[in-house]
C-alpha positions, 0 to 999 in steps of 0.5 A: 754699432759694428764700427770701431776704430781699430788701427795704427792711427791712434798709436802713431799719434801717441808715438809722435805726441807722447807728452800730449797723450799722457797729460732681403728681396731679390733686388726688385726693379727700382720702385719708389716708396710712398713718402711718410709724413714725419710727425710734428713734435708736440712740445708740452709747453712753449718753454720746451720748444728750444733749439734741441726741439726746433732743429728736428722740425726741419732736417736737411740732409747736410744738417748735423744735429746735436743736443745740449743741456746744462747739467748744473741745473736741477731737472724741472720734472721728476724722473719716472721709474719703471718695474724691472729696472731695480730699486738700486738698494743692493750692494755691500760694503767692502774694500777693493783695488778697483771699483767700476761703476756700470757694467756696460761693455767698457766697464765689464772689459775694464773690470775683467782685464783689471782682474786678470792683471791681478787687481781685486775688482768690484763692478757695481751695476744700478740695473738688475741686469749687466751689459748696459745697452747690450742686454736682453729682456723677456716677456711671457705671453700665452705660456711662451717666453719672448726675448728682445734686444734693447740696444746694439744688434749688428756685430762683425768679427765675433765668430772667430779671432778677428780685429774686433777688440771685443773678440780679442778681449774674449780670447784674452779672457779665454771665454767663448760665446756661441753665435749664428752668422749672416752675410748681409745688411738689408736696405729699404730705401726710397728706391726700393730694397737692396742688400749690402753684401759683406765678405765680398769685394766683387759682390759689392762692386756688382751692387754698385754696377746695378744700383748706381746711376753710373755703375762703372764710375761708382766702382772707380770712385769707391776704389779711389776712396779705398786707395786714398785711405789704404795706408791708414786702413792697412794699419789695422793689422799693425797695432791694436787699440788693446796696445794703447795706454794713457801714459808714456808706457805706450812707447813700449806697448806700441813698439811692434808697429815700428816696422809698419811706420818705417815702411809706410812713412806717408802715414804721418801725413794723414794724422790730421785726416784720421780724426777729421770729418770723413766728408772732407775726403769723400767730397773730394773723391765720391760724386755718385749719389748711391755711393755717398748714401751708402757711406753715410749709412755706414757711419751713422751708427757712430751717431753722425753721417760722413759729415761729423764722423771721424775718418777712422770710423771707415778704416775698418770697414774698408779693410775688413768688410770685404775679406771673404771671412767677414760676416755679421754675428747674432749672439745665441741667447741674445746680446746679453751673452756679450755681458755674460761672457765678460762677467765669466771672465771677470769672475774667473780672475777673482773679480765680483759684480753686484747688480741693483747696486746704485752709486749715489756718490763718488767719494773724494778725499784730499783730491783723490777718489777713494771709493763710492757711497751706494744708494743704500748708504753703504761705503765701498773703498777703492785703494787704487782707482774708481772707474766710471762707465757712466756717461760724462753727464751721469758721472758728474752728477755722482761727484755731488755738490757738497763735498770738497773737490779740487779747484779744477774739477768744477771747470771739468764738471761744467765743460763735461756737463754741457758737452753736445750729445746725440738725442734719445732713441725710440724703440718698438718691440714686436712679437708676431705669429709667423704662421705661413709667413714667407720671408724668403725675400730677405736673407738677413735679420738686420735691416736699415730703413731710410724714408728720404735721402734728402733729410738728415739720417740723424732724424729719428723720424727718417732713419731706423733699423729693425732686427729679427734675430729669431730668424737665426736664433730659435731660442728667443721665442716659441716655435712659429713666432718671431721677435722684432726690435725696431729702433730709431736713430739717436735724434729723438728730442727729450723735451717733449717727453719730460713733462709727460707722465707714463701711463697718462692718456697724453703720454700713450697717444704721443708714444703711438704717434712717434712710433708710427714710423717704426711700424711702417718700417717693418711693414716694408718687409712684413706688410701684414705685421700688425695683423700678426701681432701677439703683443707689442711694446713701445719704448720712449726716451723716458723708458730708454733713460730709466732702463739703460741709465743714460741721462735723458736717454742719450745715444751718446756724446756727440762731438763732431769730428774736425775740432778737439773736444774739451778736456781732451788734453794737449793732444787737441792742440795738435790734432782734432781729437774729438774725445774727452780724456779718460783721465780726470782732474780727480786723482784715481778717477778714470772714465771708460765707455762710449764717451771716451776714445774710441767712441760709440759702438760695442767694440769701441766701448770695450776697447776704451775699457781695455785702455783704462785697465792698461793705464792702471797697471805697469807697462811690464804687466801690459807687455806680458798680457800682449805677449800672451795674447799674441800667441793665442792665434796667428792673427794676433801676432801683431799684438806683440810689442816685440824686441823693441818693446822690451828695449823701451820698457826700462825707460818708461817703467818708472812712469807707469802707472802715472803718478796720480794712479800710484797708491803709495805716492798718494798715501805718502802725500 
């Protein structure tokens, strides 16, 4: 969740392959926690005991788990609805340049930047709240208001100008978001509690000396890994993801990176490594178990441990997390502040957002996306483009089955509909009485809990996180109380849930069963948490799906690094690019969000929206935006394409935006 692939690697690839890219206890003595028995999945019928379920019943550490469904098949069971998600019947007719479906970080970033570029923008959100996974919900209890996070909770680089693309976008939009900060991540492991200290190379090396079987060896291996990836890691201040676009214009917008490329030619030797599985490099260098475990946990928020995660996932951590200014942030008022900040930017530049406005269908005429049909039957026209911030699985559903589509679209739909994905997530929201509660043994609000290092970190009954933002943000609950969000890794299978009816005795019993591991996780830190409960809410995959508008409650797309994903363009024939293209076979239809490059994580999703907005506008406008941004803070100077950007600009200007996005050409056709 705090990971994003900031850096030159992607830009160097585009420079080389333009055609392809276009088409907190004081550390206690080592004690052992009792092993928890994972609850065996109760499938509601034998037919649901398929590979998705079976793989979760014996999860070895080296197992890489993905889930797969055929989206061409109609669901066998009716999807439940929940109060508080809206009925989707709002939304008005109108005509816009760009319509964005979904207000997650990708959609809002795309919409806000498109508006800044000068487009007339409408963002349509099915839910009654914006932000996608980054939103907050509240409950009243005994006259007091309690606010809970529902998604990401660990953010780095939001407190000041930084290399985090989301913070960069805030600064480009000239919007501020207040945060509280902290400098560590608590770990509750089979060996006991320890804390990952961010912002200090020495403190991390001290941790290795204390916790590793052979401390000096672990320190040496860690530094060897950093040295091996030093050139790629150093590229994070040579070019930003915000410089990228998916057409030949990238030659101009990334030209500012040329001095780094010329002085670090060895970066070309590591191009394959950038998108390859990180474990291949780790296995050659790191042998210490403690360090290997740590690396896996640093990757898991992208969905995979080191085996399956792109090497690029680690680059920012290696470089940024050990600088003295590095820290984590808690958005004041909840993670909803992320979306609210982007909405302010959207509206500042004339854009508009409509909530509770569900899109039933993307309208395609003569092979081009020309607008959308809302659930209430109203039509909204898009003169330039429709951008889907929905998952690929939800996007293909919006193309329907009855309208005439280009021949290649069916293959695209079939491939995207069957893409592997991560499983769903279990949630537990707890409001507690904090009277006489001593939390002096922890320093931070964010914590990871691992039951067994021998089991997969993707196992939803093995790894989870809990977050107590009210430690820092007192506005989230009444005085003397705390709010806690506990959530599993994205490996909860959907099948055992889909036939259950919310509110039924079987459903409620199964919720309690599967959430027991989440309760026990918090008990590591607060042993009497159940005695302190004011109220609690368990969120099942069915609720996750309904509230976050993600098919089967998926954590996201799960194409393991090492091979090219379908529909990733010609680039996949050169490099193992694990993301489908943001462009589609339908002219004027693009995608953004965590199923596009650069992947899962709040900053990454925001960056995908920026790349999409850049792609829809001319290279000249993009360069102007980058030059303006480069002057906002000395750290952002590297965003400037420089003199060479202006040299390349006339060579590629006529090819931007690319032909399928040019309205005048489509109208002439």
